[in-house]
Biotite code that builds the C-alpha atoms (Angstrom):
import biotite.structure as struc

atoms = struc.array([
    struc.Atom([-39.513, -39.195, 4.293], chain_id="A", res_id=1, res_name="UNK", atom_name="CA", element="C"),
    struc.Atom([-38.546, -35.908, 2.685], chain_id="A", res_id=2, res_name="UNK", atom_name="CA", element="C"),
    struc.Atom([-35.152, -34.482, 3.570], chain_id="A", res_id=3, res_name="UNK", atom_name="CA", element="C"),
    struc.Atom([-34.704, -30.743, 3.201], chain_id="A", res_id=4, res_name="UNK", atom_name="CA", element="C"),
    struc.Atom([-31.163, -29.467, 2.902], chain_id="A", res_id=5, res_name="UNK", atom_name="CA", element="C"),
    struc.Atom([-30.335, -25.866, 3.768], chain_id="A", res_id=6, res_name="UNK", atom_name="CA", element="C"),
    struc.Atom([-27.254, -24.909, 1.781], chain_id="A", res_id=7, res_name="UNK", atom_name="CA", element="C"),
    struc.Atom([-24.791, -22.516, 3.352], chain_id="A", res_id=8, res_name="UNK", atom_name="CA", element="C"),
    struc.Atom([-25.033, -18.931, 2.072], chain_id="A", res_id=9, res_name="UNK", atom_name="CA", element="C"),
    struc.Atom([-22.453, -17.912, -0.496], chain_id="A", res_id=10, res_name="UNK", atom_name="CA", element="C"),
    struc.Atom([-21.675, -14.785, 1.502], chain_id="A", res_id=11, res_name="UNK", atom_name="CA", element="C"),
    struc.Atom([-21.627, -14.658, 5.288], chain_id="A", res_id=12, res_name="UNK", atom_name="CA", element="C"),
    struc.Atom([-24.088, -12.282, 6.918], chain_id="A", res_id=13, res_name="UNK", atom_name="CA", element="C"),
    struc.Atom([-22.444, -9.012, 7.975], chain_id="A", res_id=14, res_name="UNK", atom_name="CA", element="C"),
    struc.Atom([-23.926, -6.722, 10.612], chain_id="A", res_id=15, res_name="UNK", atom_name="CA", element="C"),
    struc.Atom([-24.904, -3.233, 9.537], chain_id="A", res_id=16, res_name="UNK", atom_name="CA", element="C"),
    struc.Atom([-22.462, -1.750, 12.058], chain_id="A", res_id=17, res_name="UNK", atom_name="CA", element="C"),
    struc.Atom([-19.561, -3.975, 10.993], chain_id="A", res_id=18, res_name="UNK", atom_name="CA", element="C"),
    struc.Atom([-17.294, -1.208, 9.712], chain_id="A", res_id=19, res_name="UNK", atom_name="CA", element="C"),
    struc.Atom([-14.355, -3.574, 9.286], chain_id="A", res_id=20, res_name="UNK", atom_name="CA", element="C"),
    struc.Atom([-16.354, -5.811, 6.949], chain_id="A", res_id=21, res_name="UNK", atom_name="CA", element="C"),
    struc.Atom([-17.686, -2.752, 5.122], chain_id="A", res_id=22, res_name="UNK", atom_name="CA", element="C"),
    struc.Atom([-14.201, -1.337, 4.490], chain_id="A", res_id=23, res_name="UNK", atom_name="CA", element="C"),
    struc.Atom([-12.953, -4.752, 3.360], chain_id="A", res_id=24, res_name="UNK", atom_name="CA", element="C"),
    struc.Atom([-15.667, -4.939, 0.691], chain_id="A", res_id=25, res_name="UNK", atom_name="CA", element="C"),
    struc.Atom([-15.262, -1.320, -0.415], chain_id="A", res_id=26, res_name="UNK", atom_name="CA", element="C"),
    struc.Atom([-11.461, -1.627, -0.492], chain_id="A", res_id=27, res_name="UNK", atom_name="CA", element="C"),
    struc.Atom([-11.636, -4.801, -2.563], chain_id="A", res_id=28, res_name="UNK", atom_name="CA", element="C"),
    struc.Atom([-13.940, -3.339, -5.211], chain_id="A", res_id=29, res_name="UNK", atom_name="CA", element="C"),
    struc.Atom([-12.180, 0.038, -5.308], chain_id="A", res_id=30, res_name="UNK", atom_name="CA", element="C"),
    struc.Atom([-8.783, -1.532, -5.964], chain_id="A", res_id=31, res_name="UNK", atom_name="CA", element="C"),
    struc.Atom([-10.227, -3.954, -8.484], chain_id="A", res_id=32, res_name="UNK", atom_name="CA", element="C"),
    struc.Atom([-11.765, -1.032, -10.379], chain_id="A", res_id=33, res_name="UNK", atom_name="CA", element="C"),
    struc.Atom([-8.467, 0.874, -10.201], chain_id="A", res_id=34, res_name="UNK", atom_name="CA", element="C"),
    struc.Atom([-6.635, -2.103, -11.712], chain_id="A", res_id=35, res_name="UNK", atom_name="CA", element="C"),
    struc.Atom([-9.020, -2.248, -14.650], chain_id="A", res_id=36, res_name="UNK", atom_name="CA", element="C"),
    struc.Atom([-8.620, 1.483, -15.203], chain_id="A", res_id=37, res_name="UNK", atom_name="CA", element="C"),
    struc.Atom([-4.797, 1.365, -15.157], chain_id="A", res_id=38, res_name="UNK", atom_name="CA", element="C"),
    struc.Atom([-4.533, -1.688, -17.409], chain_id="A", res_id=39, res_name="UNK", atom_name="CA", element="C"),
    struc.Atom([-6.979, -0.366, -20.012], chain_id="A", res_id=40, res_name="UNK", atom_name="CA", element="C"),
    struc.Atom([-5.372, 3.077, -20.113], chain_id="A", res_id=41, res_name="UNK", atom_name="CA", element="C"),
    struc.Atom([-1.895, 1.873, -21.035], chain_id="A", res_id=42, res_name="UNK", atom_name="CA", element="C"),
    struc.Atom([-2.173, 2.932, -24.684], chain_id="A", res_id=43, res_name="UNK", atom_name="CA", element="C"),
    struc.Atom([-3.157, 6.502, -23.811], chain_id="A", res_id=44, res_name="UNK", atom_name="CA", element="C"),
    struc.Atom([0.334, 7.940, -23.377], chain_id="A", res_id=45, res_name="UNK", atom_name="CA", element="C"),
    struc.Atom([3.967, 7.649, -24.387], chain_id="A", res_id=46, res_name="UNK", atom_name="CA", element="C"),
    struc.Atom([5.505, 4.178, -24.319], chain_id="A", res_id=47, res_name="UNK", atom_name="CA", element="C"),
    struc.Atom([8.177, 5.034, -21.730], chain_id="A", res_id=48, res_name="UNK", atom_name="CA", element="C"),
    struc.Atom([5.539, 5.501, -19.022], chain_id="A", res_id=49, res_name="UNK", atom_name="CA", element="C"),
    struc.Atom([3.714, 2.226, -19.612], chain_id="A", res_id=50, res_name="UNK", atom_name="CA", element="C"),
    struc.Atom([5.852, 0.190, -17.227], chain_id="A", res_id=51, res_name="UNK", atom_name="CA", element="C"),
    struc.Atom([5.027, 2.634, -14.439], chain_id="A", res_id=52, res_name="UNK", atom_name="CA", element="C"),
    struc.Atom([1.304, 2.307, -15.125], chain_id="A", res_id=53, res_name="UNK", atom_name="CA", element="C"),
    struc.Atom([1.644, -1.479, -15.389], chain_id="A", res_id=54, res_name="UNK", atom_name="CA", element="C"),
    struc.Atom([3.217, -1.538, -11.930], chain_id="A", res_id=55, res_name="UNK", atom_name="CA", element="C"),
    struc.Atom([0.414, 0.696, -10.610], chain_id="A", res_id=56, res_name="UNK", atom_name="CA", element="C"),
    struc.Atom([-2.135, -1.766, -11.966], chain_id="A", res_id=57, res_name="UNK", atom_name="CA", element="C"),
    struc.Atom([-0.269, -4.716, -10.461], chain_id="A", res_id=58, res_name="UNK", atom_name="CA", element="C"),
    struc.Atom([-0.207, -3.021, -7.048], chain_id="A", res_id=59, res_name="UNK", atom_name="CA", element="C"),
    struc.Atom([-3.964, -2.529, -6.938], chain_id="A", res_id=60, res_name="UNK", atom_name="CA", element="C"),
    struc.Atom([-4.647, -5.933, -8.552], chain_id="A", res_id=61, res_name="UNK", atom_name="CA", element="C"),
    struc.Atom([-2.555, -7.807, -5.967], chain_id="A", res_id=62, res_name="UNK", atom_name="CA", element="C"),
    struc.Atom([-4.271, -5.849, -3.207], chain_id="A", res_id=63, res_name="UNK", atom_name="CA", element="C"),
    struc.Atom([-7.739, -6.558, -4.648], chain_id="A", res_id=64, res_name="UNK", atom_name="CA", element="C"),
    struc.Atom([-7.079, -10.314, -4.731], chain_id="A", res_id=65, res_name="UNK", atom_name="CA", element="C"),
    struc.Atom([-5.848, -10.314, -1.149], chain_id="A", res_id=66, res_name="UNK", atom_name="CA", element="C"),
    struc.Atom([-8.774, -8.172, -0.013], chain_id="A", res_id=67, res_name="UNK", atom_name="CA", element="C"),
    struc.Atom([-11.128, -10.680, -1.622], chain_id="A", res_id=68, res_name="UNK", atom_name="CA", element="C"),
    struc.Atom([-9.719, -13.374, 0.674], chain_id="A", res_id=69, res_name="UNK", atom_name="CA", element="C"),
    struc.Atom([-9.392, -11.081, 3.692], chain_id="A", res_id=70, res_name="UNK", atom_name="CA", element="C"),
    struc.Atom([-13.019, -9.935, 3.570], chain_id="A", res_id=71, res_name="UNK", atom_name="CA", element="C"),
    struc.Atom([-14.201, -13.581, 3.505], chain_id="A", res_id=72, res_name="UNK", atom_name="CA", element="C"),
    struc.Atom([-11.803, -14.471, 6.319], chain_id="A", res_id=73, res_name="UNK", atom_name="CA", element="C"),
    struc.Atom([-13.171, -11.637, 8.432], chain_id="A", res_id=74, res_name="UNK", atom_name="CA", element="C"),
    struc.Atom([-16.799, -12.543, 7.666], chain_id="A", res_id=75, res_name="UNK", atom_name="CA", element="C"),
    struc.Atom([-16.208, -16.207, 8.550], chain_id="A", res_id=76, res_name="UNK", atom_name="CA", element="C"),
    struc.Atom([-13.993, -15.818, 11.620], chain_id="A", res_id=77, res_name="UNK", atom_name="CA", element="C"),
    struc.Atom([-14.401, -12.277, 12.904], chain_id="A", res_id=78, res_name="UNK", atom_name="CA", element="C"),
    struc.Atom([-10.625, -12.063, 13.279], chain_id="A", res_id=79, res_name="UNK", atom_name="CA", element="C"),
    struc.Atom([-8.039, -9.783, 11.738], chain_id="A", res_id=80, res_name="UNK", atom_name="CA", element="C"),
    struc.Atom([-6.435, -11.506, 8.698], chain_id="A", res_id=81, res_name="UNK", atom_name="CA", element="C"),
    struc.Atom([-2.958, -10.341, 9.719], chain_id="A", res_id=82, res_name="UNK", atom_name="CA", element="C"),
    struc.Atom([-1.102, -13.037, 7.771], chain_id="A", res_id=83, res_name="UNK", atom_name="CA", element="C"),
    struc.Atom([-2.864, -12.259, 4.473], chain_id="A", res_id=84, res_name="UNK", atom_name="CA", element="C"),
    struc.Atom([-2.388, -8.542, 5.053], chain_id="A", res_id=85, res_name="UNK", atom_name="CA", element="C"),
    struc.Atom([1.365, -8.853, 5.397], chain_id="A", res_id=86, res_name="UNK", atom_name="CA", element="C"),
    struc.Atom([1.550, -11.129, 2.347], chain_id="A", res_id=87, res_name="UNK", atom_name="CA", element="C"),
    struc.Atom([-0.206, -8.333, 0.456], chain_id="A", res_id=88, res_name="UNK", atom_name="CA", element="C"),
    struc.Atom([2.181, -5.697, 1.799], chain_id="A", res_id=89, res_name="UNK", atom_name="CA", element="C"),
    struc.Atom([5.363, -7.697, 1.164], chain_id="A", res_id=90, res_name="UNK", atom_name="CA", element="C"),
    struc.Atom([4.383, -7.708, -2.527], chain_id="A", res_id=91, res_name="UNK", atom_name="CA", element="C"),
    struc.Atom([2.819, -4.282, -3.006], chain_id="A", res_id=92, res_name="UNK", atom_name="CA", element="C"),
    struc.Atom([4.915, -1.953, -0.828], chain_id="A", res_id=93, res_name="UNK", atom_name="CA", element="C"),
    struc.Atom([8.216, -2.794, -2.592], chain_id="A", res_id=94, res_name="UNK", atom_name="CA", element="C"),
    struc.Atom([6.403, -2.220, -5.899], chain_id="A", res_id=95, res_name="UNK", atom_name="CA", element="C"),
    struc.Atom([5.351, 1.201, -4.640], chain_id="A", res_id=96, res_name="UNK", atom_name="CA", element="C"),
    struc.Atom([9.036, 1.898, -3.959], chain_id="A", res_id=97, res_name="UNK", atom_name="CA", element="C"),
    struc.Atom([9.843, 0.754, -7.500], chain_id="A", res_id=98, res_name="UNK", atom_name="CA", element="C"),
    struc.Atom([7.574, 3.529, -8.774], chain_id="A", res_id=99, res_name="UNK", atom_name="CA", element="C"),
    struc.Atom([10.074, 6.123, -7.541], chain_id="A", res_id=100, res_name="UNK", atom_name="CA", element="C"),
    struc.Atom([12.816, 4.516, -9.612], chain_id="A", res_id=101, res_name="UNK", atom_name="CA", element="C"),
    struc.Atom([10.615, 4.208, -12.699], chain_id="A", res_id=102, res_name="UNK", atom_name="CA", element="C"),
    struc.Atom([9.541, 7.844, -12.788], chain_id="A", res_id=103, res_name="UNK", atom_name="CA", element="C"),
    struc.Atom([13.107, 9.023, -12.064], chain_id="A", res_id=104, res_name="UNK", atom_name="CA", element="C"),
    struc.Atom([14.696, 6.969, -14.851], chain_id="A", res_id=105, res_name="UNK", atom_name="CA", element="C"),
    struc.Atom([14.281, 10.004, -17.120], chain_id="A", res_id=106, res_name="UNK", atom_name="CA", element="C"),
    struc.Atom([16.776, 11.792, -14.840], chain_id="A", res_id=107, res_name="UNK", atom_name="CA", element="C"),
    struc.Atom([19.242, 8.889, -14.828], chain_id="A", res_id=108, res_name="UNK", atom_name="CA", element="C"),
    struc.Atom([18.147, 6.966, -11.728], chain_id="A", res_id=109, res_name="UNK", atom_name="CA", element="C"),
    struc.Atom([20.187, 3.796, -11.208], chain_id="A", res_id=110, res_name="UNK", atom_name="CA", element="C"),
    struc.Atom([18.966, 0.406, -10.093], chain_id="A", res_id=111, res_name="UNK", atom_name="CA", element="C"),
    struc.Atom([20.919, 0.765, -6.856], chain_id="A", res_id=112, res_name="UNK", atom_name="CA", element="C"),
    struc.Atom([18.310, 3.333, -5.751], chain_id="A", res_id=113, res_name="UNK", atom_name="CA", element="C"),
    struc.Atom([15.509, 0.908, -6.552], chain_id="A", res_id=114, res_name="UNK", atom_name="CA", element="C"),
    struc.Atom([17.105, -1.985, -4.654], chain_id="A", res_id=115, res_name="UNK", atom_name="CA", element="C"),
    struc.Atom([17.910, 0.217, -1.667], chain_id="A", res_id=116, res_name="UNK", atom_name="CA", element="C"),
    struc.Atom([14.269, 1.252, -1.350], chain_id="A", res_id=117, res_name="UNK", atom_name="CA", element="C"),
    struc.Atom([13.078, -2.336, -1.872], chain_id="A", res_id=118, res_name="UNK", atom_name="CA", element="C"),
    struc.Atom([15.388, -3.720, 0.841], chain_id="A", res_id=119, res_name="UNK", atom_name="CA", element="C"),
    struc.Atom([14.371, -0.998, 3.296], chain_id="A", res_id=120, res_name="UNK", atom_name="CA", element="C"),
    struc.Atom([10.681, -1.670, 2.657], chain_id="A", res_id=121, res_name="UNK", atom_name="CA", element="C"),
    struc.Atom([11.166, -5.422, 3.200], chain_id="A", res_id=122, res_name="UNK", atom_name="CA", element="C"),
    struc.Atom([12.989, -4.770, 6.488], chain_id="A", res_id=123, res_name="UNK", atom_name="CA", element="C"),
    struc.Atom([10.173, -2.455, 7.544], chain_id="A", res_id=124, res_name="UNK", atom_name="CA", element="C"),
    struc.Atom([7.526, -5.079, 6.804], chain_id="A", res_id=125, res_name="UNK", atom_name="CA", element="C"),
    struc.Atom([9.286, -8.186, 8.140], chain_id="A", res_id=126, res_name="UNK", atom_name="CA", element="C"),
    struc.Atom([10.130, -6.553, 11.460], chain_id="A", res_id=127, res_name="UNK", atom_name="CA", element="C"),
    struc.Atom([6.600, -5.157, 11.670], chain_id="A", res_id=128, res_name="UNK", atom_name="CA", element="C"),
    struc.Atom([5.165, -8.659, 11.144], chain_id="A", res_id=129, res_name="UNK", atom_name="CA", element="C"),
    struc.Atom([7.448, -10.149, 13.787], chain_id="A", res_id=130, res_name="UNK", atom_name="CA", element="C"),
    struc.Atom([6.422, -7.505, 16.311], chain_id="A", res_id=131, res_name="UNK", atom_name="CA", element="C"),
    struc.Atom([2.715, -7.773, 15.564], chain_id="A", res_id=132, res_name="UNK", atom_name="CA", element="C"),
    struc.Atom([2.412, -11.572, 15.472], chain_id="A", res_id=133, res_name="UNK", atom_name="CA", element="C"),
    struc.Atom([5.469, -13.559, 16.641], chain_id="A", res_id=134, res_name="UNK", atom_name="CA", element="C"),
    struc.Atom([7.191, -11.506, 19.340], chain_id="A", res_id=135, res_name="UNK", atom_name="CA", element="C"),
    struc.Atom([4.362, -9.397, 20.701], chain_id="A", res_id=136, res_name="UNK", atom_name="CA", element="C"),
    struc.Atom([6.068, -9.012, 24.085], chain_id="A", res_id=137, res_name="UNK", atom_name="CA", element="C"),
    struc.Atom([8.896, -7.191, 22.263], chain_id="A", res_id=138, res_name="UNK", atom_name="CA", element="C"),
    struc.Atom([6.562, -5.312, 19.918], chain_id="A", res_id=139, res_name="UNK", atom_name="CA", element="C"),
    struc.Atom([8.126, -1.967, 20.822], chain_id="A", res_id=140, res_name="UNK", atom_name="CA", element="C"),
    struc.Atom([11.617, -3.139, 19.814], chain_id="A", res_id=141, res_name="UNK", atom_name="CA", element="C"),
    struc.Atom([10.507, -4.616, 16.501], chain_id="A", res_id=142, res_name="UNK", atom_name="CA", element="C"),
    struc.Atom([8.352, -1.573, 15.873], chain_id="A", res_id=143, res_name="UNK", atom_name="CA", element="C"),
    struc.Atom([11.360, 0.674, 16.444], chain_id="A", res_id=144, res_name="UNK", atom_name="CA", element="C"),
    struc.Atom([13.411, -1.250, 13.867], chain_id="A", res_id=145, res_name="UNK", atom_name="CA", element="C"),
    struc.Atom([10.525, -1.086, 11.417], chain_id="A", res_id=146, res_name="UNK", atom_name="CA", element="C"),
    struc.Atom([10.164, 2.644, 12.076], chain_id="A", res_id=147, res_name="UNK", atom_name="CA", element="C"),
    struc.Atom([13.853, 3.287, 11.452], chain_id="A", res_id=148, res_name="UNK", atom_name="CA", element="C"),
    struc.Atom([13.634, 1.581, 8.049], chain_id="A", res_id=149, res_name="UNK", atom_name="CA", element="C"),
    struc.Atom([10.559, 3.688, 7.262], chain_id="A", res_id=150, res_name="UNK", atom_name="CA", element="C"),
    struc.Atom([12.280, 6.961, 8.162], chain_id="A", res_id=151, res_name="UNK", atom_name="CA", element="C"),
    struc.Atom([15.333, 6.045, 6.064], chain_id="A", res_id=152, res_name="UNK", atom_name="CA", element="C"),
    struc.Atom([12.961, 5.642, 3.094], chain_id="A", res_id=153, res_name="UNK", atom_name="CA", element="C"),
    struc.Atom([11.442, 9.030, 3.934], chain_id="A", res_id=154, res_name="UNK", atom_name="CA", element="C"),
    struc.Atom([14.919, 10.593, 4.080], chain_id="A", res_id=155, res_name="UNK", atom_name="CA", element="C"),
    struc.Atom([15.972, 9.070, 0.755], chain_id="A", res_id=156, res_name="UNK", atom_name="CA", element="C"),
    struc.Atom([12.978, 10.369, -1.151], chain_id="A", res_id=157, res_name="UNK", atom_name="CA", element="C"),
    struc.Atom([12.655, 13.750, 0.592], chain_id="A", res_id=158, res_name="UNK", atom_name="CA", element="C"),
    struc.Atom([16.309, 14.749, 1.040], chain_id="A", res_id=159, res_name="UNK", atom_name="CA", element="C"),
    struc.Atom([18.517, 12.094, -0.538], chain_id="A", res_id=160, res_name="UNK", atom_name="CA", element="C"),
    struc.Atom([19.423, 10.932, -4.031], chain_id="A", res_id=161, res_name="UNK", atom_name="CA", element="C"),
    struc.Atom([15.818, 10.553, -5.155], chain_id="A", res_id=162, res_name="UNK", atom_name="CA", element="C"),
    struc.Atom([15.088, 14.216, -4.459], chain_id="A", res_id=163, res_name="UNK", atom_name="CA", element="C"),
    struc.Atom([18.160, 15.364, -6.414], chain_id="A", res_id=164, res_name="UNK", atom_name="CA", element="C"),
    struc.Atom([17.118, 13.266, -9.399], chain_id="A", res_id=165, res_name="UNK", atom_name="CA", element="C"),
    struc.Atom([13.589, 14.679, -9.265], chain_id="A", res_id=166, res_name="UNK", atom_name="CA", element="C"),
    struc.Atom([14.956, 18.223, -9.216], chain_id="A", res_id=167, res_name="UNK", atom_name="CA", element="C"),
    struc.Atom([17.134, 17.433, -12.237], chain_id="A", res_id=168, res_name="UNK", atom_name="CA", element="C"),
    struc.Atom([14.110, 16.075, -14.113], chain_id="A", res_id=169, res_name="UNK", atom_name="CA", element="C"),
    struc.Atom([11.905, 19.019, -13.126], chain_id="A", res_id=170, res_name="UNK", atom_name="CA", element="C"),
    struc.Atom([8.450, 19.694, -14.533], chain_id="A", res_id=171, res_name="UNK", atom_name="CA", element="C"),
    struc.Atom([5.808, 16.995, -14.198], chain_id="A", res_id=172, res_name="UNK", atom_name="CA", element="C"),
    struc.Atom([8.294, 14.460, -12.816], chain_id="A", res_id=173, res_name="UNK", atom_name="CA", element="C"),
    struc.Atom([9.257, 16.740, -9.938], chain_id="A", res_id=174, res_name="UNK", atom_name="CA", element="C"),
    struc.Atom([5.605, 17.467, -9.178], chain_id="A", res_id=175, res_name="UNK", atom_name="CA", element="C"),
    struc.Atom([4.713, 13.754, -9.196], chain_id="A", res_id=176, res_name="UNK", atom_name="CA", element="C"),
    struc.Atom([7.720, 12.917, -7.027], chain_id="A", res_id=177, res_name="UNK", atom_name="CA", element="C"),
    struc.Atom([6.703, 15.486, -4.425], chain_id="A", res_id=178, res_name="UNK", atom_name="CA", element="C"),
    struc.Atom([3.156, 14.133, -4.331], chain_id="A", res_id=179, res_name="UNK", atom_name="CA", element="C"),
    struc.Atom([4.385, 10.551, -3.891], chain_id="A", res_id=180, res_name="UNK", atom_name="CA", element="C"),
    struc.Atom([6.679, 11.761, -1.106], chain_id="A", res_id=181, res_name="UNK", atom_name="CA", element="C"),
    struc.Atom([3.671, 13.185, 0.713], chain_id="A", res_id=182, res_name="UNK", atom_name="CA", element="C"),
    struc.Atom([1.876, 9.865, 0.322], chain_id="A", res_id=183, res_name="UNK", atom_name="CA", element="C"),
    struc.Atom([4.808, 8.111, 2.002], chain_id="A", res_id=184, res_name="UNK", atom_name="CA", element="C"),
    struc.Atom([5.186, 10.687, 4.770], chain_id="A", res_id=185, res_name="UNK", atom_name="CA", element="C"),
    struc.Atom([1.502, 11.174, 5.599], chain_id="A", res_id=186, res_name="UNK", atom_name="CA", element="C"),
    struc.Atom([-0.322, 8.236, 4.022], chain_id="A", res_id=187, res_name="UNK", atom_name="CA", element="C"),
    struc.Atom([2.091, 5.546, 5.160], chain_id="A", res_id=188, res_name="UNK", atom_name="CA", element="C"),
    struc.Atom([1.986, 6.983, 8.701], chain_id="A", res_id=189, res_name="UNK", atom_name="CA", element="C"),
    struc.Atom([-1.376, 5.220, 9.006], chain_id="A", res_id=190, res_name="UNK", atom_name="CA", element="C"),
    struc.Atom([0.447, 1.875, 9.202], chain_id="A", res_id=191, res_name="UNK", atom_name="CA", element="C"),
    struc.Atom([2.538, 2.546, 12.336], chain_id="A", res_id=192, res_name="UNK", atom_name="CA", element="C"),
    struc.Atom([-0.612, 3.954, 13.935], chain_id="A", res_id=193, res_name="UNK", atom_name="CA", element="C"),
    struc.Atom([-2.384, 0.688, 13.131], chain_id="A", res_id=194, res_name="UNK", atom_name="CA", element="C"),
    struc.Atom([0.613, -1.242, 14.451], chain_id="A", res_id=195, res_name="UNK", atom_name="CA", element="C"),
    struc.Atom([0.460, 0.615, 17.753], chain_id="A", res_id=196, res_name="UNK", atom_name="CA", element="C"),
    struc.Atom([-3.300, 0.077, 17.920], chain_id="A", res_id=197, res_name="UNK", atom_name="CA", element="C"),
    struc.Atom([-2.805, -3.678, 17.700], chain_id="A", res_id=198, res_name="UNK", atom_name="CA", element="C"),
    struc.Atom([0.261, -4.269, 19.881], chain_id="A", res_id=199, res_name="UNK", atom_name="CA", element="C"),
    struc.Atom([1.040, -3.719, 23.591], chain_id="A", res_id=200, res_name="UNK", atom_name="CA", element="C"),
    struc.Atom([3.273, -0.829, 24.639], chain_id="A", res_id=201, res_name="UNK", atom_name="CA", element="C"),
    struc.Atom([3.474, 2.613, 26.210], chain_id="A", res_id=202, res_name="UNK", atom_name="CA", element="C"),
    struc.Atom([1.284, 3.923, 23.387], chain_id="A", res_id=203, res_name="UNK", atom_name="CA", element="C"),
    struc.Atom([-1.770, 1.806, 24.289], chain_id="A", res_id=204, res_name="UNK", atom_name="CA", element="C"),
    struc.Atom([-3.491, 4.767, 25.907], chain_id="A", res_id=205, res_name="UNK", atom_name="CA", element="C"),
    struc.Atom([-3.177, 6.768, 22.690], chain_id="A", res_id=206, res_name="UNK", atom_name="CA", element="C"),
    struc.Atom([-4.201, 4.233, 20.057], chain_id="A", res_id=207, res_name="UNK", atom_name="CA", element="C"),
    struc.Atom([-5.664, 1.288, 21.937], chain_id="A", res_id=208, res_name="UNK", atom_name="CA", element="C"),
    struc.Atom([-9.252, 2.252, 21.146], chain_id="A", res_id=209, res_name="UNK", atom_name="CA", element="C"),
    struc.Atom([-8.756, 2.264, 17.379], chain_id="A", res_id=210, res_name="UNK", atom_name="CA", element="C"),
    struc.Atom([-9.773, -0.605, 15.112], chain_id="A", res_id=211, res_name="UNK", atom_name="CA", element="C"),
    struc.Atom([-6.540, -1.400, 13.330], chain_id="A", res_id=212, res_name="UNK", atom_name="CA", element="C"),
    struc.Atom([-8.340, -3.181, 10.481], chain_id="A", res_id=213, res_name="UNK", atom_name="CA", element="C"),
    struc.Atom([-10.405, -0.095, 9.640], chain_id="A", res_id=214, res_name="UNK", atom_name="CA", element="C"),
    struc.Atom([-7.240, 2.032, 9.787], chain_id="A", res_id=215, res_name="UNK", atom_name="CA", element="C"),
    struc.Atom([-5.340, -0.377, 7.524], chain_id="A", res_id=216, res_name="UNK", atom_name="CA", element="C"),
    struc.Atom([-8.213, -0.777, 5.046], chain_id="A", res_id=217, res_name="UNK", atom_name="CA", element="C"),
    struc.Atom([-8.678, 2.955, 4.590], chain_id="A", res_id=218, res_name="UNK", atom_name="CA", element="C"),
    struc.Atom([-4.916, 3.478, 4.378], chain_id="A", res_id=219, res_name="UNK", atom_name="CA", element="C"),
    struc.Atom([-4.486, 0.779, 1.741], chain_id="A", res_id=220, res_name="UNK", atom_name="CA", element="C"),
    struc.Atom([-7.203, 2.170, -0.510], chain_id="A", res_id=221, res_name="UNK", atom_name="CA", element="C"),
    struc.Atom([-5.925, 5.749, -0.293], chain_id="A", res_id=222, res_name="UNK", atom_name="CA", element="C"),
    struc.Atom([-2.240, 4.947, -0.681], chain_id="A", res_id=223, res_name="UNK", atom_name="CA", element="C"),
    struc.Atom([-2.323, 2.287, -3.388], chain_id="A", res_id=224, res_name="UNK", atom_name="CA", element="C"),
    struc.Atom([-4.937, 3.864, -5.608], chain_id="A", res_id=225, res_name="UNK", atom_name="CA", element="C"),
    struc.Atom([-3.519, 7.331, -4.945], chain_id="A", res_id=226, res_name="UNK", atom_name="CA", element="C"),
    struc.Atom([-0.009, 6.233, -5.907], chain_id="A", res_id=227, res_name="UNK", atom_name="CA", element="C"),
    struc.Atom([-1.309, 4.918, -9.195], chain_id="A", res_id=228, res_name="UNK", atom_name="CA", element="C"),
    struc.Atom([-3.330, 8.031, -9.976], chain_id="A", res_id=229, res_name="UNK", atom_name="CA", element="C"),
    struc.Atom([-0.283, 10.243, -9.392], chain_id="A", res_id=230, res_name="UNK", atom_name="CA", element="C"),
    struc.Atom([1.759, 8.163, -11.840], chain_id="A", res_id=231, res_name="UNK", atom_name="CA", element="C"),
    struc.Atom([-1.142, 8.141, -14.316], chain_id="A", res_id=232, res_name="UNK", atom_name="CA", element="C"),
    struc.Atom([-1.391, 11.938, -14.167], chain_id="A", res_id=233, res_name="UNK", atom_name="CA", element="C"),
    struc.Atom([2.369, 12.171, -14.752], chain_id="A", res_id=234, res_name="UNK", atom_name="CA", element="C"),
    struc.Atom([2.141, 9.898, -17.793], chain_id="A", res_id=235, res_name="UNK", atom_name="CA", element="C"),
    struc.Atom([-0.752, 11.857, -19.326], chain_id="A", res_id=236, res_name="UNK", atom_name="CA", element="C"),
    struc.Atom([0.788, 15.272, -18.596], chain_id="A", res_id=237, res_name="UNK", atom_name="CA", element="C"),
    struc.Atom([4.278, 14.397, -19.807], chain_id="A", res_id=238, res_name="UNK", atom_name="CA", element="C"),
    struc.Atom([2.959, 12.700, -22.968], chain_id="A", res_id=239, res_name="UNK", atom_name="CA", element="C"),
    struc.Atom([0.798, 15.712, -23.815], chain_id="A", res_id=240, res_name="UNK", atom_name="CA", element="C"),
    struc.Atom([3.752, 18.087, -23.500], chain_id="A", res_id=241, res_name="UNK", atom_name="CA", element="C"),
    struc.Atom([5.967, 15.864, -25.647], chain_id="A", res_id=242, res_name="UNK", atom_name="CA", element="C"),
    struc.Atom([3.258, 15.613, -28.291], chain_id="A", res_id=243, res_name="UNK", atom_name="CA", element="C"),
])
């Protein structure tokens, strides 16, 4: 008797209208490509900017690895990989805050600024995770705490010490700082929208129809790759002027 075995496919079948799966795959490959670009470009500019580019590459590399797992999780289970997403964010978002410190070191930025932004970002993410997964009945309260931490970050970089340091540095540093500030103010606003789309509250009528995974996937690709490209442009511009 002949036994025929049908091995499982290496990649789960995804429907043509599965926009979540599509954005997972595109996000994964886009951030992987960005990592390669940042890592291989590190000898193209002055040495003092290489740590900033290294961090940019690490941000997109960490995200690409997590997206690799998240896309398979979605394809296999059809569920939002919330846990993996927050693991990604708890590593990459503080690194994005570190970028502000790294580019402002030329103006005398101190590590206290870096740690303040890191702590605020961790508070923002931990409280967001608790509201979205553990204490969903109190999602509005946890979301408020997360939002407060976010707006303190916005204040620090737009009006606080970080802005003063950027103005002292001037030139390409000031331009890059302003662009990163816009990423935080506008680009990061996608995340609270996604949070409200996935949790109960008074805002359900506004955002309840949105797919939070599509919102998050698009936001991640734009913000993480965009952050790195801004820092890369700063490194190239500043190195050219110094040369």
